[in-house]
C-alpha positions as CSV (number, residue, x, y, z in Angstrom):
1,M,-18.7,-5.3,3.0
2,P,-17.8,-9.0,2.6
3,A,-17.7,-11.3,5.7
4,P,-14.4,-11.2,7.5
5,V,-11.8,-13.9,7.9
6,L,-10.8,-14.5,11.5
7,L,-7.2,-15.3,12.6
8,L,-7.7,-16.7,16.1
9,A,-5.2,-17.7,18.7
10,A,-6.3,-21.0,20.2
11,P,-4.2,-22.2,23.2
12,T,-4.8,-25.5,24.9
13,G,-8.2,-25.5,26.7
14,L,-9.9,-22.9,24.6
15,D,-13.6,-23.7,24.1
16,L,-13.8,-23.2,20.3
17,D,-17.5,-23.9,20.1
18,R,-18.3,-21.2,22.6
19,V,-16.0,-18.7,21.0
20,L,-17.1,-19.3,17.5
21,G,-20.8,-19.5,18.4
22,A,-20.7,-15.9,19.5
23,K,-19.1,-14.7,16.2
24,P,-20.9,-13.1,13.3
25,V,-20.9,-14.7,9.8
26,L,-17.3,-15.6,8.9
27,R,-15.9,-16.1,5.4
28,G,-13.1,-18.2,6.9
29,L,-11.2,-19.2,10.0
30,I,-7.5,-19.5,10.5
31,L,-6.7,-21.2,13.8
32,F,-3.2,-20.4,15.3
33,C,-3.0,-23.1,17.8
34,A,-1.2,-25.6,20.0
35,P,-0.5,-29.1,18.7
36,D,-3.4,-30.6,20.7
37,V,-6.0,-28.2,19.4
38,G,-7.9,-29.4,16.3
39,L,-10.0,-27.6,13.7
40,P,-13.7,-27.3,14.6
41,T,-16.0,-29.6,12.6
42,G,-17.4,-26.5,10.8
43,L,-18.1,-22.8,11.2
44,P,-21.6,-22.0,12.5
45,H,-22.4,-20.0,9.4
46,G,-20.3,-22.0,6.9
47,G,-16.9,-20.9,5.4
48,W,-13.5,-22.4,5.1
49,T,-11.0,-23.3,7.9
50,A,-7.2,-23.5,8.1
51,R,-4.7,-24.3,10.8
52,I,-1.3,-23.0,11.7
53,E,0.4,-25.0,14.5
54,T,3.1,-23.8,16.8
55,P,5.2,-26.5,18.6
56,N,5.3,-24.4,21.8
57,V,2.8,-21.7,22.7
58,Y,5.2,-20.2,25.3
59,D,8.1,-19.7,22.8
60,F,7.9,-16.5,20.9
61,V,10.4,-17.5,18.2
62,A,8.6,-20.8,17.6
63,C,5.3,-19.0,17.4
64,Y,6.6,-16.3,15.0
65,R,8.3,-18.8,12.7
66,A,5.1,-20.9,12.4
67,L,3.0,-17.8,11.5
68,A,5.6,-16.4,9.1
69,A,5.8,-19.7,7.2
70,G,2.1,-20.5,7.1
71,L,0.1,-17.3,7.1
72,P,1.1,-15.7,3.7
73,G,0.3,-18.9,1.8
74,I,-3.1,-19.3,3.4
75,L,-4.1,-15.7,2.7
76,K,-3.0,-16.0,-1.0
77,V,-4.8,-19.3,-1.6
78,H,-8.1,-17.9,-0.2
79,D,-7.6,-14.4,-1.7
80,V,-7.9,-12.6,1.6
81,A,-7.6,-8.8,1.3
82,P,-6.1,-6.8,4.2
83,R,-9.4,-5.2,5.2
84,Q,-11.0,-8.6,5.4
85,L,-8.6,-10.2,8.0
86,V,-9.5,-9.7,11.6
87,V,-6.9,-10.9,14.1
88,E,-7.9,-12.0,17.7
89,P,-5.0,-12.8,20.0
90,G,-7.5,-13.3,22.8
91,E,-6.2,-14.4,26.1
92,A,-3.4,-16.6,24.7
93,P,0.0,-16.7,26.3
94,P,2.2,-13.6,25.8
95,A,4.5,-15.4,23.3
96,M,1.5,-16.3,21.1
97,V,0.0,-12.8,21.4
98,S,3.3,-11.0,20.5
99,A,4.0,-13.3,17.6
100,L,0.5,-13.0,16.2
101,T,0.5,-9.2,16.5
102,L,3.9,-8.9,14.8
103,A,3.4,-11.5,12.1
104,S,-0.1,-10.4,11.0
105,S,0.6,-6.6,10.9
106,P,1.5,-6.5,7.2
107,F,-1.8,-8.3,6.3
108,T,-4.5,-6.9,8.5
109,T,-6.1,-3.6,9.5
110,T,-7.9,-5.0,12.6
111,L,-6.4,-6.3,15.8
112,R,-9.1,-7.2,18.2
113,F,-8.1,-7.4,21.9
114,P,-10.4,-8.1,24.9
115,L,-10.4,-4.3,25.7
116,G,-10.9,-3.0,22.2
117,E,-9.6,-2.9,18.6
118,A,-6.5,-1.4,17.1
119,N,-5.2,-0.9,13.5
120,P,-1.5,-1.6,13.4
121,W,-1.1,0.5,10.3
122,E,-2.0,3.7,12.3
123,A,1.5,3.4,13.7
124,L,3.3,1.5,10.9
125,A,2.1,4.0,8.3
126,I,4.1,6.8,9.8
127,G,7.4,5.2,8.9
128,R,6.2,3.8,5.6
129,A,4.8,7.2,4.5
130,E,8.1,8.9,5.3
131,A,10.0,6.3,3.2
132,A,7.5,6.8,0.3
133,V,7.9,10.6,0.4
134,A,11.7,10.2,0.4
135,L,11.4,8.1,-2.8
136,F,9.1,10.6,-4.3
137,D,11.5,13.5,-3.5
138,R,14.3,11.5,-5.2
139,A,12.1,11.2,-8.3
140,R,11.8,7.4,-7.8
141,F,8.2,7.7,-8.7
142,E,7.5,4.0,-9.5
143,D,8.9,2.9,-6.2
144,A,7.0,5.6,-4.4
145,A,3.8,4.6,-6.0
146,D,4.3,1.0,-4.8
147,R,4.8,2.2,-1.2
148,F,1.8,4.6,-1.4
149,G,-0.3,1.6,-2.8
150,Q,0.6,-0.5,0.3
151,L,-0.5,2.3,2.5
152,A,-3.8,2.8,0.6
153,A,-4.6,-0.9,1.1
154,L,-3.8,-1.0,4.8
155,S,-4.4,2.5,6.3
156,P,-7.5,3.5,8.2
157,E,-10.4,4.5,6.0
158,P,-10.0,8.3,6.5
159,T,-6.5,8.4,5.1
160,A,-6.7,5.6,2.5
161,P,-8.0,7.9,-0.2
162,L,-5.1,10.3,0.4
163,F,-2.6,7.5,-0.3
164,G,-4.6,6.3,-3.3
165,N,-4.4,9.7,-5.0
166,L,-0.7,9.9,-4.2
167,V,-0.3,6.6,-6.1
168,R,-1.9,8.3,-9.1
169,V,0.3,11.3,-8.8
170,A,3.5,9.2,-8.5
171,R,2.5,6.9,-11.4
172,T,1.7,9.9,-13.6
173,L,5.0,11.6,-12.9
174,H,6.8,8.3,-13.6
175,R,5.3,8.4,-17.1
176,W,6.3,12.0,-17.4
177,D,9.8,11.2,-16.3
178,R,10.0,8.7,-19.1
179,M,8.7,11.4,-21.5
180,L,5.4,9.6,-22.1
181,Y,3.1,12.6,-22.1
182,A,-0.2,11.0,-23.2
183,C,-3.0,11.6,-20.7
184,V,-0.6,13.1,-18.1
185,E,-2.5,16.4,-17.8
186,A,-5.9,14.6,-17.3
187,D,-4.5,12.2,-14.7
188,L,-2.7,15.0,-12.8
189,L,-6.0,17.1,-12.7
190,Q,-7.9,14.0,-11.5
191,A,-5.4,13.4,-8.8
192,A,-5.5,17.0,-7.7
193,A,-9.3,16.9,-7.4
194,G,-9.0,13.7,-5.3
195,L,-6.4,15.2,-3.0
196,H,-8.6,18.3,-2.6
197,E,-11.5,16.2,-1.5
198,V,-9.5,14.4,1.2
199,R,-8.7,17.4,3.4
200,P,-7.3,15.7,6.6
201,R,-7.1,18.6,9.0
202,R,-3.5,18.1,10.2
203,L,-2.2,17.7,6.6
204,W,-4.3,20.3,4.9
205,V,-1.8,23.1,4.7
206,E,0.9,20.8,3.2
207,L,-1.6,19.0,1.1
208,S,-3.0,22.2,-0.4
209,R,0.5,23.1,-1.6
210,L,0.8,19.8,-3.3
211,V,-2.6,20.3,-5.0
212,D,-1.4,23.7,-6.3
213,A,1.8,22.1,-7.5
214,V,0.0,19.3,-9.2
215,K,-2.4,21.8,-10.9
216,S,0.6,23.9,-12.0
217,A,2.4,20.9,-13.4
218,S,-0.7,20.0,-15.4
219,G,-0.4,23.2,-17.4
220,T,3.1,22.3,-18.5
221,A,2.0,18.7,-19.1
222,Q,-0.7,20.1,-21.5
223,K,2.0,21.8,-23.6
224,L,4.1,18.7,-23.7
225,E,1.1,16.5,-24.7
226,Q,0.4,19.0,-27.5
227,G,4.0,18.7,-28.7
228,D,5.0,22.3,-27.9
229,P,8.7,22.4,-29.1
230,A,9.9,24.9,-26.5
231,A,8.3,22.9,-23.7
232,L,9.7,19.6,-25.0
233,L,13.2,21.1,-25.1
234,R,13.0,22.5,-21.6
235,D,11.6,19.2,-20.3
236,L,14.4,17.3,-22.0
237,I,17.1,19.5,-20.6
238,A,15.6,19.5,-17.1
239,N,15.3,15.7,-17.2
240,A,19.0,15.4,-18.3
241,D,20.1,17.8,-15.6
242,R,18.3,15.9,-12.9
243,R,19.7,12.6,-14.0
244,A,23.2,14.0,-14.1
245,R,22.8,15.5,-10.6
246,D,21.5,12.3,-9.2
247,G,23.9,10.1,-11.1
248,L,21.2,8.4,-13.0
249,Y,23.1,7.8,-16.3
250,V,20.9,5.4,-18.2
251,E,20.7,4.3,-21.8
252,L,18.0,5.7,-23.9
253,S,14.7,3.9,-23.4
254,D,11.6,3.5,-25.6
255,G,10.1,6.4,-23.6
256,D,13.0,8.7,-24.4
257,L,13.2,8.2,-28.1
258,P,9.8,9.6,-29.1
259,A,10.6,12.9,-27.4
260,L,14.0,13.1,-29.1
261,L,12.5,12.3,-32.5
262,R,9.9,15.1,-32.1
263,L,12.6,17.5,-31.2
264,A,14.6,16.5,-34.3
265,D,11.9,18.1,-36.4
266,F,12.5,21.6,-34.9
267,N,15.2,24.2,-35.4
268,I,16.6,23.8,-31.9
269,P,19.5,26.2,-32.3
270,G,17.0,28.9,-33.3
271,M,15.1,28.3,-30.1
272,L,18.0,28.7,-27.8
């Protein structure tokens, strides 16, 4: 596990040398501070430092604007992954603590308070997961995969593999939806195996049904990948029916054409 990056609230009067001297090895330090607080001369164990200044530590809006403007760029420049960023509001004024908690929540999995730690994504993930599932149910698989990917990066370790495998399912079904059948069966079976290994107790009944559905879909995907004409025709009709039902009238894409060309080689009227 790489050394963490610390985002630390530093109001006026904070003894930085004392605070930082008690820290483990840090890869970097981001100081969220009042105007009269400067950067330390260096971290005890090396590493880079950055500074985000708020004009008023007692003004929530001013604090939040400073963080929203400065934090994303610093994290991007130093390539800080979500699980590497540790946020410590400490005993700063309430405006700083509130702004820091809110502004950092998309970028961190660890909020460290005097009385313990918390992962903001344990609460945020509930709404995000529901939105991702809604996209999945509407066959917006690519958008669902992006949402599941965010959850995989930021959720607590026990549930991160679940969302990672849902990313694989959604991306595979997106290819299927575009009639790109290569490797679909193998990817679905790998995703089903990964989902089977997760087994979160509260989700296992629902998850087991999804595993069964994914495995069942892989059987159809195998026929499609092998170019079975009846399976290709059924899939084409089902795809067209769904698009008509959902109002997704789109022009033929590069993914649609290969399936149509394959079907042109068969005696379709004789199959109906």
